[in-house]
ZATORPA-522334 format. One line per field, with one value per residue (C-alpha): residue number from 1; residue in three letters; x, y, z. Coordinates in pm, whole numbers. Layout:
N
n = c(NUM, ...)
res = c(ALA, ...)
c1 = c(X, ...)
c2 = c(Y, ...)
c3 = c(Z, ...)
This chain:
307
n = c(1, 2, 3, 4, 5, 6, 7, 8, 9, 10, 11, 12, 13, 14, 15, 16, 17, 18, 19, 20, 21, 22, 23, 24, 25, 26, 27, 28, 29, 30, 31, 32, 33, 34, 35, 36, 37, 38, 39, 40, 41, 42, 43, 44, 45, 46, 47, 48, 49, 50, 51, 52, 53, 54, 55, 56, 57, 58, 59, 60, 61, 62, 63, 64, 65, 66, 67, 68, 69, 70, 71, 72, 73, 74, 75, 76, 77, 78, 79, 80, 81, 82, 83, 84, 85, 86, 87, 88, 89, 90, 91, 92, 93, 94, 95, 96, 97, 98, 99, 100, 101, 102, 103, 104, 105, 106, 107, 108, 109, 110, 111, 112, 113, 114, 115, 116, 117, 118, 119, 120, 121, 122, 123, 124, 125, 126, 127, 128, 129, 130, 131, 132, 133, 134, 135, 136, 137, 138, 139, 140, 141, 142, 143, 144, 145, 146, 147, 148, 149, 150, 151, 152, 153, 154, 155, 156, 157, 158, 159, 160, 161, 162, 163, 164, 165, 166, 167, 168, 169, 170, 171, 172, 173, 174, 175, 176, 177, 178, 179, 180, 181, 182, 183, 184, 185, 186, 187, 188, 189, 190, 191, 192, 193, 194, 195, 196, 197, 198, 199, 200, 201, 202, 203, 204, 205, 206, 207, 208, 209, 210, 211, 212, 213, 214, 215, 216, 217, 218, 219, 220, 221, 222, 223, 224, 225, 226, 227, 228, 229, 230, 231, 232, 233, 234, 235, 236, 237, 238, 239, 240, 241, 242, 243, 244, 245, 246, 247, 248, 249, 250, 251, 252, 253, 254, 255, 256, 257, 258, 259, 260, 261, 262, 263, 264, 265, 266, 267, 268, 269, 270, 271, 272, 273, 274, 275, 276, 277, 278, 279, 280, 281, 282, 283, 284, 285, 286, 287, 288, 289, 290, 291, 292, 293, 294, 295, 296, 297, 298, 299, 300, 301, 302, 303, 304, 305, 306, 307)
res = c(MET, THR, ILE, ARG, VAL, THR, PRO, THR, HIS, GLY, THR, LEU, GLY, ALA, GLU, VAL, SER, GLY, VAL, SER, LEU, ARG, GLN, LEU, GLU, ASP, THR, SER, LEU, ALA, THR, ILE, GLU, ASP, ALA, PHE, ASN, GLU, TYR, GLY, VAL, LEU, VAL, PHE, PRO, ASP, GLN, GLN, LEU, THR, GLN, GLY, GLU, GLN, VAL, GLU, PHE, ALA, LEU, ARG, PHE, GLY, LYS, ILE, GLU, ILE, ASN, GLY, GLU, TYR, THR, LEU, SER, ALA, ARG, ASN, GLU, VAL, THR, GLY, PHE, GLY, PRO, GLY, PRO, VAL, ILE, VAL, GLN, VAL, SER, ASN, VAL, ASP, PRO, ASN, GLY, VAL, HIS, ILE, LYS, ASP, ALA, ASN, HIS, PRO, LEU, THR, ARG, LEU, ARG, VAL, GLY, ASN, GLU, GLY, TRP, HIS, SER, ASP, SER, SER, PHE, LYS, PRO, HIS, ALA, ALA, LYS, ALA, SER, ILE, LEU, ALA, ALA, GLN, GLU, LEU, PRO, THR, LYS, GLY, GLY, ASN, THR, GLU, PHE, ALA, ASP, MET, ARG, ALA, ALA, PHE, ASP, ALA, LEU, THR, ASP, ASP, GLU, LYS, LEU, PHE, LEU, ARG, PRO, LEU, ARG, ALA, TRP, HIS, SER, ILE, ARG, TYR, SER, ASN, ALA, SER, ILE, GLY, ALA, SER, GLU, GLU, GLU, PRO, THR, ASP, ASP, PRO, ARG, GLU, MET, PRO, GLY, ALA, GLU, HIS, ALA, LEU, VAL, HIS, THR, HIS, PRO, VAL, THR, GLY, ARG, PRO, SER, LEU, PHE, ILE, GLY, ARG, HIS, ALA, CYS, ALA, ILE, ARG, GLY, MET, GLU, ILE, ASP, VAL, ALA, GLN, ASP, LEU, LEU, ALA, ARG, LEU, LEU, ALA, ASP, ALA, CYS, ARG, PRO, PRO, ARG, ILE, TYR, SER, HIS, LYS, TRP, ARG, VAL, GLY, ASP, VAL, LEU, VAL, TRP, ASP, ASN, ARG, CYS, VAL, LEU, HIS, ARG, VAL, THR, PRO, TRP, ASP, LEU, ALA, GLU, ARG, ARG, VAL, LEU, ARG, HIS, VAL, ARG, VAL, ALA, GLY, GLU, SER, GLU, GLU, GLY, ALA, ALA, PRO, LYS, PRO, GLN, PRO, VAL, ALA, ALA, SER, THR, ASP, ILE)
c1 = c(1940, 1616, 1354, 1203, 887, 864, 535, 524, 330, 37, -231, -21, 338, 622, 999, 1132, 1491, 1706, 1632, 1801, 1550, 1802, 1825, 1466, 1376, 1023, 988, 1091, 854, 564, 647, 668, 333, 166, 315, 215, -147, -145, 42, -18, 328, 663, 1003, 1318, 1626, 1962, 1878, 2068, 1881, 1974, 1696, 1672, 1656, 1380, 1175, 1235, 1110, 803, 722, 684, 363, 217, 237, 412, 196, 341, 326, 293, 558, 509, 698, 816, 865, 1181, 999, 945, 573, 396, 307, 158, 217, 283, 405, 693, 955, 885, 1084, 989, 1229, 1040, 1254, 1334, 1602, 1491, 1580, 1885, 2022, 1929, 1844, 1504, 1501, 1222, 885, 712, 872, 589, 719, 746, 390, 262, 420, 282, -32, 166, 158, -209, -328, -383, -374, -165, -364, -704, -794, -750, -1009, -774, -625, -273, -220, 120, 398, 770, 986, 1366, 1568, 1872, 1939, 1776, 1745, 1877, 1524, 1168, 1066, 920, 658, 353, 90, -268, -460, -799, -895, -871, -1044, -1343, -1343, -1366, -1693, -2030, -2253, -2488, -2196, -2074, -2422, -2456, -2114, -2107, -2322, -2160, -1932, -1681, -1527, -1146, -963, -602, -674, -945, -747, -439, -645, -824, -501, -326, -82, -154, -263, -597, -916, -1138, -1484, -1796, -1866, -1549, -1699, -1651, -1275, -1091, -1094, -1256, -1527, -1467, -1659, -1609, -1570, -1338, -1312, -955, -934, -701, -794, -1160, -1120, -1323, -1151, -1231, -1113, -1080, -800, -740, -837, -1187, -1398, -1760, -2008, -2266, -2616, -2501, -2472, -2109, -2070, -2234, -2013, -1695, -1780, -1839, -1516, -1314, -1458, -1392, -1033, -965, -1113, -934, -580, -511, -305, -288, -373, -57, 299, 562, 878, 1202, 1404, 1759, 1955, 1904, 1561, 1294, 926, 630, 271, -80, -265, -591, -615, -345, -315, 18, 169, 509, 602, 763, 1140, 1379, 1401, 1758, 1836, 1805, 1553, 1566, 1365, 1287, 925, 780, 406, 227, -93, -427, -706, -1050, -1302, -1627, -1912, -1688, -1813, -1523, -1597, -1418, -1185, -807, -621, -364, -13, 66, 306, 214, 484)
c2 = c(892, 1087, 984, 1275, 1274, 1564, 1595, 1697, 2005, 1792, 1598, 1280, 1167, 1227, 1175, 978, 1040, 953, 582, 273, 21, -262, -191, -97, -70, -116, 250, 359, 103, 249, 597, 461, 280, 598, 797, 528, 548, 928, 1010, 704, 726, 721, 796, 657, 811, 635, 301, 72, -238, -588, -812, -989, -662, -534, -848, -818, -459, -563, -831, -557, -459, -808, -1124, -1112, -1145, -1382, -1210, -1382, -1376, -1375, -1623, -1566, -1799, -1808, -1566, -1319, -1392, -1398, -1764, -1759, -1679, -1859, -1810, -1568, -1475, -1282, -992, -881, -675, -387, -271, -264, -527, -890, -1170, -1258, -904, -802, -433, -402, -90, -189, -22, -311, -584, -774, -701, -331, -333, -503, -238, 55, 15, 123, 475, 477, 535, 207, 25, -292, -616, -444, -711, -988, -1094, -962, -632, -553, -368, -213, -204, -152, -35, 9, 188, 13, 180, 496, 693, 1049, 1184, 1055, 731, 909, 731, 947, 900, 1023, 1056, 883, 993, 1359, 1280, 1141, 1439, 1673, 1516, 1672, 1513, 1390, 1230, 1055, 922, 794, 625, 452, 146, 88, -207, -204, -489, -473, -667, -626, -856, -618, -300, -432, -557, -221, -24, -278, -387, -752, -956, -1025, -854, -694, -842, -626, -695, -658, -890, -1178, -1142, -1254, -1007, -925, -700, -439, -159, 168, 347, 190, 267, 246, -26, 182, 547, 501, 750, 677, 678, 604, 262, 316, 317, 183, -175, -64, -123, -198, -126, -375, -287, -15, -11, -64, 264, 463, 296, 354, 720, 760, 581, 788, 1112, 1015, 923, 1245, 1459, 1266, 1271, 1644, 1876, 1909, 1538, 1440, 1357, 1287, 1112, 1162, 855, 840, 515, 363, 517, 293, 384, 222, 312, 216, 59, 79, 456, 560, 521, 534, 539, 566, 852, 761, 748, 685, 307, 353, 403, 132, 160, -114, -122, -408, -458, -644, -648, -696, -898, -747, -900, -1003, -728, -772, -828, -889, -1130, -1219, -1453, -1790, -1724, -1747, -1425, -1282, -1205, -843, -610, -317, -72)
c3 = c(2285, 2315, 2063, 1869, 1657, 1411, 1218, 852, 741, 620, 806, 818, 849, 1094, 1103, 1398, 1506, 1807, 1780, 1635, 1502, 1546, 1921, 1998, 2367, 2497, 2591, 2242, 2088, 2286, 2155, 1799, 1830, 1956, 1667, 1417, 1529, 1532, 1210, 990, 825, 1005, 850, 1014, 845, 801, 964, 721, 838, 731, 600, 934, 1127, 898, 964, 1339, 1330, 1130, 1387, 1648, 1463, 1424, 1214, 877, 567, 308, -28, -362, -631, -1008, -1223, -1581, -1872, -2086, -2319, -2030, -2010, -1673, -1621, -1272, -910, -587, -232, -218, 41, 359, 213, -137, -346, -505, -793, -1163, -1102, -1140, -892, -1105, -1074, -1428, -1456, -1632, -1850, -2090, -2016, -2196, -1983, -1808, -1458, -1543, -1677, -1363, -1143, -1344, -1135, -831, -968, -873, -516, -330, 1, 28, 13, 2, -255, 6, 266, 537, 418, 543, 870, 802, 545, 607, 317, 327, 58, -95, -434, -567, -890, -902, -938, -923, -754, -450, -243, -174, 95, 133, 461, 437, 790, 695, 366, 555, 792, 489, 369, 441, 703, 429, 240, 555, 625, 267, 254, 593, 503, 162, 83, -203, -404, -436, -709, -821, -1114, -1235, -1167, -1349, -1644, -1668, -1718, -1944, -1675, -1761, -2062, -1894, -2015, -1748, -1708, -1737, -1370, -1156, -894, -1136, -1091, -773, -489, -156, -19, 250, 417, 232, 566, 824, 1193, 1321, 1590, 1811, 1761, 1668, 1381, 1067, 728, 366, 248, -126, -387, -735, -644, -533, -844, -748, -470, -348, -467, -707, -1088, -1194, -1385, -1105, -844, -1042, -1097, -723, -631, -880, -745, -384, -470, -660, -382, -105, -244, -232, -10, 285, 304, 110, 212, -57, 61, -127, -41, 92, 106, 450, 507, 659, 631, 805, 728, 837, 542, 736, 694, 443, 65, -118, -466, -636, -869, -1205, -1252, -1540, -1581, -1700, -1330, -1066, -784, -522, -200, 40, 142, 441, 508, 841, 817, 908, 1109, 988, 933, 1122, 879, 577, 314, 84, -204, -189, -482, -524, -453, -691, -584, -505, -682, -460, -360)
């Protein structure tokens, strides 16, 4: 088969055809890596990967990040989190196969935050490099995964804005972002930096392409040396301006689809769907490397419910 890479009409994203991810040759892998670095989001239709094959594909991009997993009490209250499996099921079906239709269920509330733009594991000292998502069951409408190009968003800034933003460092906390939108029982603190998280440069330089990009999203909640309200206004404005066409790609899932995206320069979110319908996807995350100059606080890190 001849591998084909077909770009979307936006500034990011491409569909890759003519390749089987379960029988990936080195020459095809090189083409995929080049496309990954160029387009940020790759769509592989009709792959139908097993769990093991999905992990094997993820390992082509680096080491696997072990996600956390929330635990529930008998009263359906979130009681804590701990190490989870390599593959995380992202769905409205619980580990026992029970279809969750209640919008007030604690796991549903936790995942509401995924409707906001974010980058996987930005709240950890080492933010994720890549994410691989595979579709198993899908609703008849809604439940798309959308992506936003933070490279193009940076390019669209004025020279003065780029100069101002480059030295800034932002605090990312999923605990704060979830508390702020009522996705958990926790109350947000007045200073987000008092809640577990990690600090990252607001402008990243891609280690392969050298392209600068904004590193923002819903977990970014404070900026070093800046008043909290001023920082949050700035972050909200940057996010609203960044996540607009033509810097957007919205993927309508088909069973068997596999998507891989670069968390270092791409944000994503899920669109709402009717909880009366099942939506089941398998998620594997590739760990990132340490950021030069980062200064994360020595605090425990919350488990992720990112999609």
